[in-house]
PLY file of the C-alpha trace (Angstrom):
ply
format ascii 1.0
element vertex 549
property float x
property float y
property float z
element edge 548
property int vertex1
property int vertex2
end_header
99.99 115.55 -91.04
97.32 112.90 -90.61
96.50 111.52 -94.07
93.79 109.29 -95.37
94.92 105.87 -96.50
93.70 102.94 -98.56
94.78 99.31 -98.24
95.47 96.90 -101.10
97.21 93.61 -101.54
99.29 95.06 -104.37
99.92 98.65 -105.44
101.51 99.14 -108.86
103.26 102.42 -109.68
103.01 103.20 -113.39
100.38 102.18 -115.95
102.78 101.13 -118.69
103.02 97.70 -120.30
104.99 96.20 -117.38
102.64 97.42 -114.65
99.46 96.59 -116.55
100.73 93.12 -117.49
101.36 92.57 -113.77
97.85 93.72 -112.91
96.15 91.58 -115.57
98.04 88.42 -114.62
97.34 88.98 -110.92
93.61 89.14 -111.59
93.78 85.98 -113.70
95.57 84.17 -110.86
93.00 85.54 -108.41
90.11 84.24 -110.53
91.70 80.82 -111.10
92.26 80.38 -107.35
88.84 81.85 -106.48
90.54 84.08 -103.92
90.35 87.87 -104.04
93.51 89.87 -104.64
93.02 93.63 -104.52
95.15 95.54 -107.01
95.55 99.29 -107.55
97.54 101.03 -110.32
98.53 104.70 -110.03
99.61 106.68 -113.09
101.09 110.20 -113.00
99.94 111.00 -116.55
96.58 112.67 -117.08
95.40 109.40 -118.63
96.87 105.98 -119.27
99.36 106.31 -122.14
99.78 110.09 -121.83
103.46 109.80 -120.85
104.41 106.78 -122.96
106.77 107.29 -125.87
108.38 104.45 -127.80
109.36 103.72 -131.43
107.91 101.09 -131.60
108.21 97.73 -133.26
106.52 95.18 -131.00
107.23 91.47 -130.65
103.75 90.05 -129.90
104.61 86.57 -128.57
104.31 87.77 -124.97
100.58 88.44 -125.49
100.02 84.71 -125.86
101.04 84.37 -122.21
98.41 86.90 -121.13
95.36 86.58 -123.38
94.49 83.65 -125.63
91.93 85.84 -127.42
94.08 88.84 -128.26
94.13 88.13 -132.01
90.32 88.28 -132.11
90.06 91.42 -129.96
90.21 95.13 -130.72
93.87 95.31 -129.71
95.61 98.18 -131.57
98.05 96.01 -133.54
97.12 97.07 -137.06
100.39 97.24 -139.00
102.43 94.10 -139.48
106.05 94.61 -140.52
106.39 93.97 -144.26
110.17 94.30 -144.63
113.32 95.79 -143.09
115.92 98.12 -144.53
119.10 99.04 -142.66
121.34 101.86 -143.89
124.74 103.09 -142.87
124.70 106.87 -143.35
128.25 107.72 -144.40
127.76 111.48 -144.56
125.05 114.13 -144.74
124.27 113.07 -148.32
125.53 109.50 -148.83
124.46 106.12 -147.51
124.86 102.39 -148.01
122.07 99.82 -147.81
123.29 96.89 -145.71
122.60 93.40 -147.11
120.28 91.43 -144.82
122.90 88.69 -144.68
125.25 91.08 -142.84
122.69 92.36 -140.32
122.53 90.86 -136.80
119.49 88.61 -136.72
118.14 90.49 -133.71
117.42 93.40 -136.07
115.07 91.41 -138.31
111.37 91.98 -137.63
109.40 89.25 -139.35
106.13 88.66 -137.47
106.37 91.90 -135.50
104.06 94.93 -135.53
104.55 98.70 -135.77
102.49 100.07 -132.90
101.79 102.93 -130.53
102.82 101.63 -127.10
100.59 104.30 -125.55
97.58 102.83 -127.35
98.63 99.31 -126.31
98.74 100.52 -122.70
95.24 101.97 -123.04
94.00 98.61 -124.32
95.71 96.76 -121.46
94.18 99.20 -118.97
90.67 98.48 -120.29
91.29 94.75 -119.90
92.66 95.24 -116.38
89.71 97.37 -115.25
87.28 94.82 -116.67
88.92 92.24 -114.41
88.59 94.41 -111.30
91.82 96.43 -111.15
91.46 99.97 -109.82
93.41 102.44 -111.99
93.98 106.02 -110.84
95.39 108.24 -113.64
96.49 111.75 -112.79
97.89 110.74 -109.41
101.66 110.82 -108.97
103.46 108.54 -106.54
105.71 111.11 -104.88
107.25 109.35 -101.87
108.05 105.91 -100.52
106.44 104.72 -97.29
108.22 102.26 -95.01
107.27 99.88 -92.22
109.15 99.85 -88.92
111.32 96.97 -90.18
112.42 99.15 -93.14
110.36 97.21 -95.67
108.27 99.13 -98.19
104.77 99.85 -96.92
103.44 101.63 -99.98
103.52 105.06 -101.56
102.31 108.58 -100.93
100.28 110.30 -103.62
101.65 113.82 -103.97
99.72 116.81 -102.65
97.80 118.80 -105.24
97.39 122.57 -105.25
100.66 123.62 -103.61
102.08 126.93 -104.82
105.63 127.67 -105.90
106.24 129.12 -102.42
105.30 125.79 -100.83
102.02 127.13 -99.42
98.61 125.55 -100.08
96.46 127.30 -102.69
92.66 127.43 -102.71
92.72 124.23 -104.77
94.85 122.34 -102.23
94.16 118.64 -101.83
96.37 116.57 -99.52
97.86 113.39 -100.92
96.66 109.99 -99.84
98.71 107.07 -98.57
98.32 103.81 -100.46
99.38 100.84 -98.34
100.05 97.40 -99.74
101.43 94.05 -98.76
103.63 94.48 -101.83
104.35 97.43 -104.09
105.49 97.01 -107.70
107.48 99.85 -109.25
107.06 100.05 -113.02
107.68 103.76 -113.54
109.59 103.42 -116.80
113.19 104.42 -117.40
114.90 106.22 -114.50
111.81 106.23 -112.29
112.47 108.56 -109.38
111.22 106.09 -106.76
112.99 103.19 -108.44
116.21 105.22 -108.30
115.75 105.67 -104.54
115.04 101.98 -103.99
118.16 100.90 -105.90
120.25 103.21 -103.72
118.55 102.33 -100.41
118.73 98.56 -100.78
122.00 98.53 -102.80
120.26 96.61 -105.56
123.01 97.44 -108.05
125.88 95.95 -106.05
128.21 94.08 -108.39
126.53 95.51 -111.50
127.93 97.84 -114.12
126.38 101.33 -114.16
123.12 101.61 -116.07
123.56 103.17 -119.51
121.04 105.30 -121.32
120.06 106.73 -124.66
117.87 109.73 -125.39
115.20 108.80 -127.92
113.42 111.38 -130.08
110.23 110.63 -131.97
107.91 112.50 -134.29
104.84 111.29 -136.15
104.30 112.66 -139.65
101.43 112.48 -142.13
103.04 112.03 -145.55
101.85 111.94 -149.17
100.35 108.57 -150.09
102.87 107.94 -152.87
105.72 108.12 -150.31
104.09 105.69 -147.88
104.80 101.95 -147.69
102.76 100.54 -144.82
104.74 98.05 -142.76
108.18 99.17 -143.90
110.81 99.43 -141.15
113.99 101.46 -141.71
116.90 101.61 -139.25
120.05 103.67 -139.71
123.48 104.04 -138.14
126.24 106.59 -138.63
125.63 110.25 -139.56
124.88 112.65 -137.97
126.40 110.97 -134.89
130.16 111.33 -135.40
133.23 112.23 -133.32
132.54 109.79 -130.53
128.74 110.11 -130.42
126.78 106.94 -131.14
123.22 105.75 -131.58
120.89 105.17 -134.50
117.77 106.33 -136.29
114.48 104.80 -137.37
111.61 105.39 -139.78
108.50 103.23 -139.36
105.63 103.32 -141.87
102.42 103.01 -139.84
98.81 103.02 -140.99
96.85 105.98 -142.45
99.83 107.40 -144.39
101.66 108.11 -141.15
105.30 107.44 -140.30
107.22 107.54 -137.03
110.70 109.04 -137.37
113.23 109.13 -134.58
116.82 109.17 -133.43
118.36 107.53 -130.35
121.54 109.19 -129.06
123.63 107.31 -126.51
124.10 109.50 -123.45
127.76 108.56 -123.10
128.72 111.20 -125.67
131.74 113.34 -124.77
131.40 116.69 -126.54
129.56 119.08 -124.18
128.65 121.27 -127.17
126.55 118.50 -128.71
122.81 119.18 -128.83
120.80 115.95 -129.14
117.72 117.89 -130.30
119.63 119.55 -133.12
121.24 116.26 -134.11
117.71 114.89 -134.58
116.72 117.90 -136.68
119.78 117.34 -138.90
118.98 113.64 -139.18
115.68 114.35 -140.90
117.45 116.24 -143.68
119.42 113.19 -144.87
118.13 112.12 -148.34
117.21 108.63 -147.05
114.82 110.21 -144.51
113.90 113.44 -146.32
112.55 111.62 -149.39
109.84 110.15 -147.15
109.06 113.26 -145.09
109.17 115.98 -147.78
105.71 117.39 -148.39
104.40 115.87 -145.17
103.03 117.41 -141.98
104.57 116.95 -138.54
101.84 115.90 -136.08
103.57 115.12 -132.78
106.91 115.40 -131.03
108.41 113.82 -127.92
111.58 112.58 -126.30
112.36 110.04 -123.58
115.40 108.41 -122.06
115.76 104.65 -122.50
117.74 102.26 -120.29
120.05 100.25 -122.51
122.61 98.68 -120.16
120.96 95.28 -120.44
121.75 92.28 -118.27
125.11 93.63 -117.08
123.36 96.65 -115.52
120.18 94.95 -114.31
119.77 95.46 -110.55
118.38 92.92 -108.12
114.66 93.34 -108.77
113.28 92.29 -105.39
113.56 94.01 -102.01
111.61 93.88 -98.73
108.02 94.71 -99.63
108.18 94.94 -103.37
109.61 94.50 -106.85
111.07 96.81 -109.49
110.31 95.72 -113.05
110.32 96.67 -116.72
112.27 99.68 -117.93
112.43 100.94 -114.34
114.86 98.07 -113.77
116.27 98.14 -117.31
114.90 95.03 -119.04
115.04 96.53 -122.56
116.82 94.33 -125.13
119.07 96.82 -126.88
120.17 94.26 -129.48
116.58 94.26 -130.73
115.87 97.91 -129.86
112.77 96.58 -128.13
111.59 96.81 -124.55
107.82 96.38 -124.54
107.71 92.58 -124.74
110.50 92.23 -122.17
108.82 94.71 -119.80
105.56 92.79 -120.05
107.32 89.48 -119.39
108.94 90.89 -116.26
105.44 91.91 -115.14
104.10 88.41 -115.77
106.92 86.93 -113.69
106.21 89.49 -110.95
102.50 88.61 -110.93
103.19 84.89 -110.68
105.58 85.49 -107.78
103.16 87.79 -105.96
99.94 85.96 -106.77
101.05 82.52 -105.70
102.55 83.96 -102.52
99.45 85.95 -101.58
97.12 83.04 -102.23
99.33 80.86 -100.02
99.01 83.40 -97.20
102.38 85.10 -97.59
102.82 88.00 -95.17
103.64 91.42 -96.52
107.03 93.07 -96.40
109.14 90.06 -97.34
111.97 90.05 -99.89
110.63 87.84 -102.67
113.98 86.28 -103.58
112.19 83.59 -105.57
111.58 86.23 -108.25
115.23 86.00 -109.26
115.04 82.24 -109.78
111.89 82.55 -111.87
113.51 85.31 -113.90
116.60 83.20 -114.58
114.43 80.26 -115.68
112.50 82.41 -118.17
113.03 83.26 -121.83
113.49 86.87 -120.70
116.77 86.04 -118.96
117.96 83.98 -121.91
117.18 86.82 -124.32
118.97 89.42 -122.20
121.93 87.09 -121.67
122.33 86.57 -125.40
122.36 90.34 -125.99
124.55 91.26 -123.00
127.52 92.27 -125.19
125.63 94.28 -127.80
125.83 97.73 -126.22
129.25 97.33 -124.55
130.77 96.15 -127.85
129.53 99.29 -129.63
130.83 101.48 -126.81
134.18 99.71 -126.68
134.92 99.29 -130.39
132.69 101.83 -132.17
129.94 101.37 -134.74
131.86 99.47 -137.42
134.05 97.11 -135.38
131.44 96.75 -132.63
128.79 96.08 -135.27
130.96 93.39 -136.86
131.46 91.73 -133.47
127.71 91.81 -132.82
127.01 90.24 -136.21
129.37 87.36 -135.43
128.15 87.01 -131.85
124.44 87.05 -132.74
124.36 85.27 -136.11
127.10 82.69 -135.66
127.04 82.02 -131.93
123.52 83.03 -130.86
124.87 85.50 -128.31
126.78 82.78 -126.46
130.40 83.65 -127.11
132.36 82.91 -123.89
133.22 86.56 -123.28
131.35 89.36 -121.52
132.23 92.99 -122.19
131.41 95.59 -119.57
131.15 99.37 -119.74
132.01 100.58 -116.25
131.95 104.35 -116.86
128.65 106.11 -116.01
127.24 108.19 -118.84
127.58 111.48 -116.94
131.30 110.84 -116.30
132.15 110.74 -120.01
131.51 114.46 -120.50
134.66 116.25 -121.67
135.74 119.80 -120.96
134.31 122.46 -123.27
137.79 123.76 -123.99
138.81 120.39 -125.45
136.04 120.20 -128.07
134.96 122.32 -130.98
131.58 123.99 -130.88
129.04 122.60 -133.34
127.46 124.98 -135.83
123.93 123.67 -136.24
121.89 125.00 -139.18
118.82 127.07 -138.45
115.54 125.12 -138.73
113.83 125.40 -142.09
110.29 124.92 -140.77
109.76 122.07 -143.25
111.92 119.20 -142.03
113.70 120.79 -139.07
112.13 122.85 -136.27
112.94 124.74 -133.07
112.52 123.40 -129.54
109.56 125.50 -128.42
107.36 124.69 -131.41
108.25 121.04 -130.88
107.35 121.10 -127.18
104.02 122.65 -128.19
103.26 119.49 -130.21
103.89 117.33 -127.13
100.84 118.90 -125.44
102.94 119.53 -122.32
101.25 121.36 -119.47
102.17 122.06 -115.86
100.50 124.46 -113.47
102.92 127.39 -113.47
102.33 128.16 -109.81
103.61 124.89 -108.38
106.84 123.77 -106.77
109.55 123.07 -109.33
110.09 119.35 -109.80
113.70 119.79 -110.97
115.80 120.05 -107.84
119.36 121.36 -107.60
121.46 119.90 -104.78
123.65 123.01 -104.94
122.25 126.17 -106.52
125.73 127.51 -107.33
127.07 124.57 -109.37
125.42 125.37 -112.76
127.32 128.69 -112.97
130.41 128.12 -110.82
131.23 124.62 -112.11
129.18 123.50 -115.12
129.36 126.78 -117.03
133.10 127.17 -116.44
134.04 123.58 -117.25
131.36 122.36 -119.66
129.66 125.54 -120.98
126.63 124.33 -118.96
125.49 121.45 -121.21
121.96 121.42 -119.73
121.23 124.21 -122.21
121.78 121.67 -124.99
121.08 118.15 -123.72
117.56 119.03 -122.59
115.20 118.39 -125.53
112.58 120.84 -124.27
114.37 124.11 -123.53
113.96 123.76 -119.77
117.42 125.11 -118.86
118.88 128.48 -119.80
121.85 130.63 -118.82
120.85 134.30 -118.96
122.45 137.66 -118.18
120.92 139.59 -115.30
122.53 142.88 -114.26
125.83 141.72 -115.69
125.74 138.38 -113.91
125.09 134.92 -115.30
122.02 133.20 -113.92
120.76 129.62 -114.35
117.04 129.54 -115.18
114.80 126.48 -114.96
111.63 126.62 -117.10
110.01 123.64 -115.39
106.71 124.10 -117.21
108.43 122.97 -120.45
109.58 119.62 -119.02
108.50 116.57 -121.04
109.71 114.13 -118.35
112.51 112.62 -120.42
114.88 112.37 -117.36
117.97 113.31 -119.41
119.04 115.98 -116.91
118.92 113.49 -114.04
121.19 111.18 -116.08
123.64 113.39 -117.99
124.39 116.34 -115.69
128.19 116.02 -115.29
128.04 117.20 -111.67
125.04 114.98 -110.83
123.46 118.07 -109.33
119.95 117.77 -110.84
117.34 115.44 -109.41
114.07 114.89 -111.26
111.07 114.28 -109.00
107.46 113.93 -110.00
105.43 117.13 -110.36
101.74 117.30 -109.52
99.76 114.43 -111.00
98.49 115.02 -114.50
101.32 117.39 -115.43
103.73 116.80 -118.29
103.19 115.70 -121.89
99.94 114.31 -123.24
100.97 112.05 -126.09
97.93 110.99 -128.12
99.38 108.23 -130.29
103.03 107.71 -129.34
0 1
1 2
2 3
3 4
4 5
5 6
6 7
7 8
8 9
9 10
10 11
11 12
12 13
13 14
14 15
15 16
16 17
17 18
18 19
19 20
20 21
21 22
22 23
23 24
24 25
25 26
26 27
27 28
28 29
29 30
30 31
31 32
32 33
33 34
34 35
35 36
36 37
37 38
38 39
39 40
40 41
41 42
42 43
43 44
44 45
45 46
46 47
47 48
48 49
49 50
50 51
51 52
52 53
53 54
54 55
55 56
56 57
57 58
58 59
59 60
60 61
61 62
62 63
63 64
64 65
65 66
66 67
67 68
68 69
69 70
70 71
71 72
72 73
73 74
74 75
75 76
76 77
77 78
78 79
79 80
80 81
81 82
82 83
83 84
84 85
85 86
86 87
87 88
88 89
89 90
90 91
91 92
92 93
93 94
94 95
95 96
96 97
97 98
98 99
99 100
100 101
101 102
102 103
103 104
104 105
105 106
106 107
107 108
108 109
109 110
110 111
111 112
112 113
113 114
114 115
115 116
116 117
117 118
118 119
119 120
120 121
121 122
122 123
123 124
124 125
125 126
126 127
127 128
128 129
129 130
130 131
131 132
132 133
133 134
134 135
135 136
136 137
137 138
138 139
139 140
140 141
141 142
142 143
143 144
144 145
145 146
146 147
147 148
148 149
149 150
150 151
151 152
152 153
153 154
154 155
155 156
156 157
157 158
158 159
159 160
160 161
161 162
162 163
163 164
164 165
165 166
166 167
167 168
168 169
169 170
170 171
171 172
172 173
173 174
174 175
175 176
176 177
177 178
178 179
179 180
180 181
181 182
182 183
183 184
184 185
185 186
186 187
187 188
188 189
189 190
190 191
191 192
192 193
193 194
194 195
195 196
196 197
197 198
198 199
199 200
200 201
201 202
202 203
203 204
204 205
205 206
206 207
207 208
208 209
209 210
210 211
211 212
212 213
213 214
214 215
215 216
216 217
217 218
218 219
219 220
220 221
221 222
222 223
223 224
224 225
225 226
226 227
227 228
228 229
229 230
230 231
231 232
232 233
233 234
234 235
235 236
236 237
237 238
238 239
239 240
240 241
241 242
242 243
243 244
244 245
245 246
246 247
247 248
248 249
249 250
250 251
251 252
252 253
253 254
254 255
255 256
256 257
257 258
258 259
259 260
260 261
261 262
262 263
263 264
264 265
265 266
266 267
267 268
268 269
269 270
270 271
271 272
272 273
273 274
274 275
275 276
276 277
277 278
278 279
279 280
280 281
281 282
282 283
283 284
284 285
285 286
286 287
287 288
288 289
289 290
290 291
291 292
292 293
293 294
294 295
295 296
296 297
297 298
298 299
299 300
300 301
301 302
302 303
303 304
304 305
305 306
306 307
307 308
308 309
309 310
310 311
311 312
312 313
313 314
314 315
315 316
316 317
317 318
318 319
319 320
320 321
321 322
322 323
323 324
324 325
325 326
326 327
327 328
328 329
329 330
330 331
331 332
332 333
333 334
334 335
335 336
336 337
337 338
338 339
339 340
340 341
341 342
342 343
343 344
344 345
345 346
346 347
347 348
348 349
349 350
350 351
351 352
352 353
353 354
354 355
355 356
356 357
357 358
358 359
359 360
360 361
361 362
362 363
363 364
364 365
365 366
366 367
367 368
368 369
369 370
370 371
371 372
372 373
373 374
374 375
375 376
376 377
377 378
378 379
379 380
380 381
381 382
382 383
383 384
384 385
385 386
386 387
387 388
388 389
389 390
390 391
391 392
392 393
393 394
394 395
395 396
396 397
397 398
398 399
399 400
400 401
401 402
402 403
403 404
404 405
405 406
406 407
407 408
408 409
409 410
410 411
411 412
412 413
413 414
414 415
415 416
416 417
417 418
418 419
419 420
420 421
421 422
422 423
423 424
424 425
425 426
426 427
427 428
428 429
429 430
430 431
431 432
432 433
433 434
434 435
435 436
436 437
437 438
438 439
439 440
440 441
441 442
442 443
443 444
444 445
445 446
446 447
447 448
448 449
449 450
450 451
451 452
452 453
453 454
454 455
455 456
456 457
457 458
458 459
459 460
460 461
461 462
462 463
463 464
464 465
465 466
466 467
467 468
468 469
469 470
470 471
471 472
472 473
473 474
474 475
475 476
476 477
477 478
478 479
479 480
480 481
481 482
482 483
483 484
484 485
485 486
486 487
487 488
488 489
489 490
490 491
491 492
492 493
493 494
494 495
495 496
496 497
497 498
498 499
499 500
500 501
501 502
502 503
503 504
504 505
505 506
506 507
507 508
508 509
509 510
510 511
511 512
512 513
513 514
514 515
515 516
516 517
517 518
518 519
519 520
520 521
521 522
522 523
523 524
524 525
525 526
526 527
527 528
528 529
529 530
530 531
531 532
532 533
533 534
534 535
535 536
536 537
537 538
538 539
539 540
540 541
541 542
542 543
543 544
544 545
545 546
546 547
547 548
């Protein structure tokens, strides 16, 4: 098919903090050099921020590198952290407040802000557009385009208006090719094009497998007497027991609102575990319930996070482009923060691209100098210092691993002469269903705990029902013939949106995919023990529409 195309110096895939920081810095470099650099950002969400979900406590120092006027602007940083509390939840009813002196210093949040990363992205997008960046929300980058020398040429915007049968509907609109001298991939965690690039160019050679967590988040409006604006609570322990690990959070935002969430490491072993139901149980613990009781749940969402850190970070340059931010895995898990690191990776990318383009650099090259700039930056130093945080928890468990991290971070600044590595992919840790007890989760009470479908409703998720399914099975038989037999088909439980079901049809088991429910968390692409599910982007504009996450 002959397609229309547009040419740019730089195309950026994903309007999150990393991509928008890249765009803003490129335009600043362009202005300073008085030489035009054309920049386009494509975003699969219906608007900028629609697909962004993060805790989030934000470390604002990185903004000083982008905008010297940000403190005097309308930037949505309204709630400064007032104090931290960290609890070890010993059981469903007991807990222990950890003394600050025993907490790794990376967990302290003085000078940071409780924010909506989606709203920060919207603010960055306004700044970028004011500087001349073209931003196209509602357009999904569906395929990679290559030059004859196998370098990246750009991306294809997916066709719109294609029916489930693969045939064009009355609303059909063919996708457009966006060509660029360089393409920056900032799709967020487990981006489907980033995944292809890592495989094609072997960018993860010599690296440990990337590791992931599944993060849940809800925003609640609570009674004023239960609200302490600026308070940050983190928890470890219950309900994650028997080999499952992770941690919870409760952030007191403005307007009597709190963000409550649970991150579950996706290396858990028990195939009967349901991350969604673990989150529902979490909210019933007295430490959390005393804040939420009497409140109203406003929003719900879930998203995978890349937490492998420096040990899992792929080579971020390849012929014709760069992969940055959470798409590469720059999150600092020791701080449970990824926004400032993602933005810094974008700033480094912009400097690499901008200086090269202004000097007349031809397109399609492998910008190896990015790696040197990365290693000379505070971003590399920060990730190096936290390289053992996740592997220590995986290797030794919460208590012993936590003690190691306290010593490593507080006494040695993350510079102990040892590097732990976790070489087992998350999907490969899944045990056989016959080897684990089923978990009897309580029914939701409709006050603190809820069911999946009512939760998905609050995520404002929408897909055209008559479109091709964006959840692809490599082998249609595996869910029933392999996963059901060995693992009791865990997709029924690990999906936080009720996408996957096993149903009886004429006496036979059938695997059903309710793709319209998908909130784009990518858990299935990560955790399926047979690695049989591939997540690809649906039509642009589909998915969740998070208003304030």
